[in-house]
N, C-alpha and C positions, 0 to 999 in steps of 0.2 A: 503495500499499500505505499505509494508517493506521499511525500508532504506538499501540501496546498500551495500554489503559487501566489505570486504578490496580490496578484487581482483576484483570487480568490479568497486571499485574507482579507482583501479591502473589503468585499462583499459580506465577509462573516462578520468583520466589524462595524459595518452598517446594519447590518441585522441584527447583531448585538444592542445597539445603540435603539434601534425600532422598538425592542423588545422591551427595554426599560421604561421608555417614553409611552408606550402603549400598554403599558400594565397599572393596573390600581394599587396595588402593594405588593412587597416582595414576594408573598406566598403565590400570586399569580406570577409574577417573574419568574420564579422559579418553577414552575410549572411547565411555561412556555420554553424555558431554556433547556429543562431535561428532556421534553421533545424534541428541541431544535439539536441538542447533542445525540441522541441517539439517532436521527435522521444523515446527520454529518458525518460520526465515525461509524457507523454499520458497514459491514461487510457485503458487497455486492451477492454470496450466495447464503449468509449468516445474518439474521439482525443483531444489533446489539441493543440489549435494553440498558436505560440509564436510569440513574437516581442521583440527587443531589441533597447532601444533608449542610446545615448550618447550625451552629452552636452560637449562641450570641449572651453574653452576661446580662444576667438578670431577667433571662427570656427564656420561654421554655425551646427544646430542639424543633427546628422548623426542615421539613423535608418534603421533596418534591421527586415526582416520578412519572417516565415517561408512558406508561401503561402499569397494570394493574400487576404483572409480576414483577417488575421493578420495585413496586409499593411495597409489596412482601418481602422483599428482598433487603429493602429498606428500614422495614420494621425489625428484621432480625440485626441489622446494624445497629439500632439502636439498642436492640434488647443485650446484645452479646459484644463481648470485646472482638475485632475484628480487623479486616483490611483497612475498613474507613478510617475508624478511630486512630489506626496506628498511624495511617497517612496525616490525619490532620495531627496528629501528637509530634510526629518525627518531621512534618514537612517535607514529605518525600513521596516519591509515588511506591505503590505496592502493590504486587504482581502475584497472582495465585494463577499458575499456568495449569494446573490440574487440581481440581478440588478434591478427586478422592484420593491423591498421596500427600495432602498438605496433612501438616502435623501441627502447624500454627493454628490457635484459636481453637481447641477441640470441642468447645460447645458451640461455635459459631459453626463450624464445618459441618457438624454432624446434622446442625437444622439446616444450616444450606444445601446441604447434599438432596434434602427430598424435596427441592425443588426442580432437580433434573438440570441443575447449571454446570457446566464443564470448567469455565475458568472464569476469572473476576479480574478488573484492575480498577484501584482507586487511585485518584491523583488530586493531592492537596491544592485547594483554589486560595491563593495567598490574599487573605484581605489585612484588615489592619485592626489594631488593638488586642482584645481579650477575643475577638470572634475567629472561630475555627469553621472551615467548610471543604467540603470534597465532592469531587466528581467521580459518580460511582458505575464502572461499566460491567455488563454481565454478558456473556455469550454462554450457547448450548455448547459448543465446540471446547474441547480441550486445546490448550495452546493457540487459543484464537488471537493473542494479544503478542505478537512479534516485536523484535526492537523498534522497528517502523510505527509499527503500530502505537508501542509505547510513547515513542517521540511525538508523532503526530497528536496523540492525546493530550502531550503537556502542552504545546504549543497553542493547540486550542483551548486548554484551559486556562492558560497565562492569559488571553483575551478576554474569555469570559468572566475571568475574575475581575478584570478592571471595569466590566459592565455591573457586575456584581457589587462591587464598592460603590459604584454611583449609586444602585438602588438601595443600597443600604444608608448612604448617606441622606437621600431622600425620605426615607422612612424615620429616618432621625428626627430631621426637621418636621416632619411632617409630626411625629410624638412631640416632638418638643412645643408645636404651635397649638396643638391639642390640650395640653397640658396646660399652657400659657392662658388660652380660653377659658380652661376649667377653673383656674384660677383667679382670672378676673370676674368669672361669675359667683363665684363665693366671695371672694374681697365685696364685690357690689352688694350682695345679699345682705352681708354682715354689718357693712355700711349705713344701710339702709336701715336695718334693726336698730343699730347703734341711735340713728337719728330719730327712730320711733321712741325709743327710750327716753331720750334727753327730752322730747316734747312731752310725753306723759309725766315725768318726774323733775321738769325743770333743773337738770343737771347739764353738767359739762362732759364733754365728749369721750376724756378719759374716765369719769366716774360711771358714764351708761355702759361702755367697754367693758369695765370691771364687774357690773352689774349682771349684763351678759355672761362674762365667761364663769365666773361664780355659779351663776344659773345652770352652765352647761355641767360644770363639774358636779354639783349637787345632784342634778337628774341622769348624770352619766349618758349624755346625748351630746353629740357630735355638736359643735358650736355652729357651722353652716347649717345645720339641721334645724337646732334653734332658731336660729336666726331667720330661716325660711318659714318655720311655724309662727314667728312673729309677724313677718311681713303679710303672711295670710290672713291673719287676723285683722289686718287694718286696712288690705288693699285687696280688689277684686280681681286685679288684672296681674298677668304674666312678669315676672323680674327678668329683665334681657339686660344686656351690657351692649354698650354701641362704640365700636371703636373700627377703622379702616383694617380690611385684611391685605 
């Protein structure tokens, strides 16, 4: 299997960018990327099933698959120590030429052998920070991934990793925006509740906030929830925040 020509790489990079821009979130992007990886790295005579696993700090593992068979394999990868986790940990490609003669990861091999696969190739996707990711390729054939196939998969993975980094950056910015909007919403409700307490008790803002905080502690109710109930008692409208996006 020959390496892609420069014009093919350019088309791949353009498609990677389209995947990022056309996906609603990281999960959708990974699903599309898994399908594209399977299509791009399959042999003419035997298909390659593809799965992608991403581990992010403070988030549950994210996995995407090109088809149902790859999904089952990815579930095994997350349940047992295997080539995927090793590739992510060592940041190097891990090849299983013949699953029947593989002695590493015995629990994983025993479970994976029941899926009728012959060989596996896991290639790390180099992202940033504490995030770890890997591209997992599965074939029914033994010795399906020769040196040229491994090299091609690694080149493909290096380009895919760039688009994954971009997708994760966009997701991070989106999460930060949502967190900010939620914080502003809570702050607005609390400020309005403080204003209502000031009006009712003819006290200062600091004194009103102390009253609210004390009531929240005594009733074991979160501050924003208590504030919302106070606003609901004095207003029939919905509390919203107003800021430019």
